[in-house]
C-alpha positions as MATLAB code, in Angstrom:
seq = 'MERGAEMGIKERSEQRRRRIVANRAASFEEAERWDLEFWQNLTPEERLSALVAIRRDVEKVNRARSLRRRRSKRED';
ca = [
      18.485    3.398  -12.868;
      16.186    1.103  -10.888;
      12.437    1.219  -11.640;
      11.643    2.254   -8.021;
      13.836    5.334   -8.362;
      11.936    6.428  -11.487;
       8.506    6.194   -9.842;
       6.903    9.202   -8.227;
       5.478    9.283   -4.728;
       1.957    8.479   -5.986;
       3.127    5.376   -7.813;
       5.186    4.178   -4.838;
       2.278    4.818   -2.481;
      -0.051    2.784   -4.689;
       2.508    0.004   -4.891;
       2.808   -0.068   -1.091;
      -0.967   -0.205   -0.691;
      -1.082   -3.291   -2.914;
       1.458   -5.100   -0.768;
       0.691   -4.077    2.798;
       2.508   -6.351    5.218;
       1.358   -7.066    8.760;
       2.624   -9.121   11.655;
       1.051  -10.457   14.828;
       3.590  -10.692   17.609;
       3.298  -12.438   20.958;
       5.398   -9.766   22.721;
       6.828   -6.290   22.276;
      10.283   -7.807   21.848;
       9.060  -10.048   19.023;
       7.333   -7.086   17.379;
      10.516   -5.012   17.605;
      12.591   -7.790   16.004;
      10.088   -8.202   13.184;
       9.895   -4.442   12.627;
      13.676   -4.071   12.517;
      14.022   -6.932   10.037;
      11.224   -5.530    7.875;
      12.795   -2.075    7.574;
      16.316   -3.431    7.101;
      15.113   -5.522    4.163;
      13.933   -2.413    2.297;
      16.199   -0.372    0.083;
      17.216    3.100    1.250;
      14.929    4.524   -1.447;
      11.968    2.509   -0.148;
      12.620    3.623    3.427;
      12.894    7.263    2.373;
       9.727    7.011    0.317;
       7.880    5.553    3.310;
       9.175    8.355    5.536;
       8.030   11.018    3.069;
       4.600    9.380    2.767;
       4.229    9.169    6.556;
       5.313   12.793    6.968;
       2.748   13.917    4.384;
       0.041   11.932    6.163;
       0.966   13.578    9.476;
       0.794   17.020    7.830;
      -2.689   16.219    6.470;
      -3.898   15.135    9.904;
      -2.470   18.250   11.531;
      -4.124   20.508    8.924;
      -7.466   18.759    9.442;
      -7.205   19.154   13.223;
      -6.325   22.815   12.889;
      -9.234   23.414   10.532;
     -11.634   21.610   12.870;
     -10.424   23.709   15.857;
     -10.933   26.938   13.902;
     -14.428   25.879   12.881;
     -15.417   24.949   16.432;
     -14.109   28.316   17.731;
     -16.282   30.143   15.185;
     -19.319   28.180   16.324;
     -18.768   29.170   19.986;
];
């Protein structure tokens, strides 16, 4: 079994943070090509891990927004 498959989400997240990759594109088309190449160069496990991490981040943001709305309604 590959080392990446043995790691948990926390370990993979930390690993991703250490190797954040960025690109500066001159056009949307160039950005799309770079993005496609980037994701295609990852293993299926890495892509799935990134999707799970993004989904969890979205859930956190949504919970925070909901909590903030409830608090502001109580203050009204």
